[in-house]
C-alpha positions in Angstrom: 23.3 -56.0 68.8 25.9 -57.6 66.8 28.6 -59.9 67.9 31.8 -59.1 65.9 35.1 -58.2 67.3 36.2 -54.5 67.7 38.0 -52.7 65.2 41.9 -52.8 65.8 44.2 -51.3 63.6 47.6 -53.1 62.7 50.2 -50.3 62.8 53.3 -50.8 60.3 56.2 -48.8 61.2 57.7 -46.9 58.2 61.3 -46.9 59.9 63.1 -49.6 61.8 62.8 -48.9 65.6 65.8 -47.2 67.0 68.5 -49.6 68.5 69.4 -48.7 72.0 73.0 -47.4 71.8 75.6 -49.8 72.7 77.3 -48.6 76.2 81.0 -47.6 75.6 83.4 -49.4 77.9 83.4 -47.6 81.2 86.7 -45.9 82.0 88.2 -47.0 85.1 88.5 -44.8 88.2 92.3 -43.7 88.9 91.8 -44.9 92.6 90.7 -48.6 91.4 93.7 -48.7 89.0 96.1 -47.7 91.5 94.9 -49.8 94.1 95.0 -52.8 92.0 98.6 -52.1 91.0 99.4 -51.7 94.8 97.7 -55.0 95.6 99.1 -56.9 93.0 102.8 -55.7 93.8 102.3 -56.7 97.4 100.9 -60.0 96.5 103.9 -60.6 94.1 106.2 -59.9 96.9 104.3 -62.3 99.2 103.9 -59.5 101.8 101.1 -58.8 104.3 99.1 -55.7 104.5 100.6 -55.0 108.0 104.3 -55.3 106.7 103.5 -52.9 103.8 101.5 -50.6 105.9 104.2 -50.4 108.6 107.0 -49.8 106.1 104.8 -46.9 104.6 103.8 -45.7 107.9 100.3 -45.6 107.1 97.6 -47.6 109.0 96.6 -51.2 107.7 92.9 -50.5 107.3 93.8 -47.4 105.1 96.2 -49.3 102.8 93.4 -52.0 102.6 90.9 -49.2 101.4 93.6 -47.9 99.0 93.9 -51.5 97.5 90.2 -51.8 97.2 89.9 -48.5 95.3 87.6 -46.9 98.3 90.0 -44.1 99.1 91.6 -41.4 97.0 95.4 -41.1 98.4 97.5 -38.0 98.1 100.8 -38.1 96.3 102.7 -38.3 99.7 100.7 -41.5 100.8 101.1 -43.1 97.2 104.8 -42.5 97.2 105.1 -43.9 100.7 103.1 -47.1 99.7 105.5 -47.4 96.6 108.6 -46.9 98.5 107.5 -49.7 100.9 107.0 -51.9 97.8 110.4 -51.2 96.6 109.1 -48.8 94.0 109.3 -45.2 93.1 106.3 -42.9 92.7 107.1 -42.9 88.8 107.3 -46.8 88.7 104.0 -47.0 90.4 102.5 -44.5 87.8 103.9 -46.3 84.9 102.4 -49.5 86.1 99.0 -48.0 86.4 99.4 -46.3 83.0 100.3 -49.9 81.5 97.0 -51.1 83.2 94.9 -48.4 81.7 96.5 -48.8 78.3 95.3 -52.5 78.4 92.2 -53.3 76.3 89.0 -53.8 78.5 88.8 -57.1 80.1 92.5 -57.9 79.6 93.9 -58.9 83.0 97.5 -59.8 83.9 97.8 -63.6 84.5 100.6 -64.6 87.1 102.0 -68.0 86.8 104.4 -69.5 89.4 106.4 -67.3 91.7 107.4 -64.0 90.3 111.1 -62.8 91.7 110.9 -59.9 94.1 112.9 -56.6 94.4 113.8 -53.8 92.2 115.2 -55.7 89.4 111.7 -57.4 88.5 109.9 -54.1 89.0 112.6 -52.1 86.9 112.3 -55.0 84.1 108.4 -54.6 84.2 108.3 -50.9 84.0 111.0 -50.6 81.2 108.9 -53.3 79.3 106.0 -50.9 79.5 108.1 -48.3 77.9 109.2 -50.6 75.2 112.8 -50.8 76.3 114.8 -53.8 77.0 117.1 -54.0 80.0 119.2 -56.8 81.3 119.6 -56.9 85.1 123.1 -57.4 86.2 
């Protein structure tokens, strides 16, 4: 018997190995975006879940689930939550649209205390539309 190594072929690929496709940025879920807007607005106004839930006439656990993106809310519930925060439903939707239009990974940065109330919200919503309004 001979003591030589077994024959092993060395394979040279004719084409480079295909690259794995880079995953496209994942579209956010609507409930996550709306929940994030509700939470940001509530925190900007320094209000508690209980306060906003009572004003909207919805349960506190349900509002919490909305803010965390765990529940899909009806338009009636969204309108009630928006009103409790001093927003109209159109304002809430405009803020959500503004968040969707942002590049992936861009998050709003809050510095200091933001003024509360409809003027601040109106200025933010109109800035999303490219308008400039001065509050009286």
